C-alpha angles and dihedrals in degrees: 000000000000088000091058103272127124118273114252146142122302137168101234107096116213101024103087138022097188097253139057108278112240093240095045112124112190090195088070094053120091098184144346122217125196112217119196114240094235091053092048091051092048091051090047090056091044092052090054095044101041105025103027089237106143102199143143131263094266088059090054088052091048092053093048091050091048091050090050092049090049090052091050094046095046134209121343096030127113123225122186129195136171133231099214103184144027125249094242097104090048097058092095093048133078090263093081102012110119114250123224 
């Protein structure tokens, strides 16, 4: 929605409230990247499995966006992202549910 699309439902908690936040200043934003839900969930599981970072789906999306920005910027640049929540509230969801 911040990139100009219509607000609507999504499955990544914590990344969109359906309207422009009152304190949002677009002049401070360099870029916006849309991350597919399935990719964010897959990265969330990978972070837990490979890096011992037990986080939520928005964190998986943040990491994917940071990796894409690093790719775009090239070698010698620094990209920072945040993992803003734990994975606790996702234990009962398909994010951490074992697959058959």
